[in-house]
N, C-alpha and C positions, 0 to 999 in steps of 0.2 A: 334325352332332353338336354339342350344346351345350357351353358351357364353364362351369366352376364356379370360384368364387373361394374361396379359403381365408381364413376370418376368424380373427383371433387368438383364442386360448382366453380365455374370460372368467375373471376372478378369483373370481367368485361361483359357487357350486355350481349345477348345472343344476336347474331347477325345471320339471317337466313341466307343460305347459298354461299356465304363467305365466312366460314367459322374461324374462331380464334384457335391458334395452334399452340400447344404447350411445348416449350423447349427447356425442360429441366429447371423450372423455377422462373422462367420468363414466358410471358404470354405474347404471342405475335399475331397481329392482324394486318393483312395486306389488302390494299385497294388500288386498283388501276384507274386513275383519273385521266382526263383528256390531256393535261399538261405533264403529268408525272405519275410514276408508281410510288405509292406511299406505304411504307412499312412502319407500323406503330408497335413499339415494344413497351411492356409494363412488367413490373416485378424486379427481379435481380439479374444482373449480368456479371458472371464470374467465370472461372476456368472450366467449370463443369458444363456450361451451356454455350460457350463462345463458338464452338465448331457447329453446333446445331443452328445457331443464329446466323452464322456466316453462310452456311449452306442455303438457308431460307432466303437470305439477302441476295446471294448470287442467282438464285432461281427467279427473283423478282426484277433483276436488272434486265431491261429490254432495250435492244438497239433503237435509237431514235426517240426514246422517251426518258426524260430526266427521272431521277430517283430521289426520294425524300426519306430520311431515317428520322422518325419521331421518337425521341427518348424522354419525353416529358413525364411519362408515367413510370420511369425507372426509379426504384427506391434505393438501390445500391448498385454501384458501378465499380468493380474491381479493376486493378491495373491490367489484368488479362483481357479486359474488354477492348483495349486498344487494338488487339488483333482483329476484332470485328470491323473497326473503322478502316484498318489496312486492307482487309478483304473486300470491303465495299469500294474503296478507292481503286483497287486493282481491277475489280469487275467493271466499274464504270469507265475506267480508262480503256480497258480492252473493248468495251462496247461503244466507245466514243460518245459517252453521254455525261452531262453535268450531274452533280448530286449535291444535296444539302442536308445538314444535320440540324435537327431541332432538339435543343436540350434545355432543361430547367436551369435556373440560376446557379445552384450549387454544382450541378453536373458540368456546366460550362467551364467553371474554374478548374475542376479536376481534369477535364479533357485538355485544357490549355497547358496545365502543369506537366502532365504525363505523356502527352502526344509528342511524337518526334516532329511533326509538322505543325508549327504554331498557327498556320494560316488555314485551319480547317474551314470548310464552307459552311459556316454556322448561320442559321436564321433564328429569329426569336419565336416564330410560330409557323405552322404548316401553311396558313394563308399567305404569310410573308414570303415563304419559299416559292409557293405556286405563283405569286405575283411576280417574283423575280424571273421565273421561267417564262411567264407570259410576256414580260418585257423583252426578254432575249428573243423569243419567237417573233414578236412584232418587229424588232429591229432587223431580223433576218428577212422577213417579208418585205420590209421597206427597202433593203439593200439589193434584193434579188433583181428587180427590174433594172437597176443601174448596172449590174454585172452583165445582164444579157444585152444591153445597149452597147456596152464597150467591147463586146466580143465580136 
């Protein structure tokens, strides 16, 4: 007879087919939308889970699809969490895609103080980030006919 282990209940609501993943104190939920891949993190970000979160983020960065990192549910963000932002920035640069960071008010201040790049691509909400990516896509569609006419 096999044994089962009981896992603690997730703080996030169950999402059929797209479960929440535990990364050593941080819960990660990913969703691929038409405009962007969205990775939502809640809980704690520190040295113990930065590598797990970075691996998950690199997995979610897809060529030709923008990336949104939603940290509004993060309760504690250690300085080691800057490595997560660097990993995402590197992965998005390598894939040739834009990305945006959504953070709560207190977290935004911490990120601006500790991050080496003061110009992080910060949005106030996921809808705002998606709206930005929609505007960029619309602008590209508008310019594409002009490029083909001049060629």
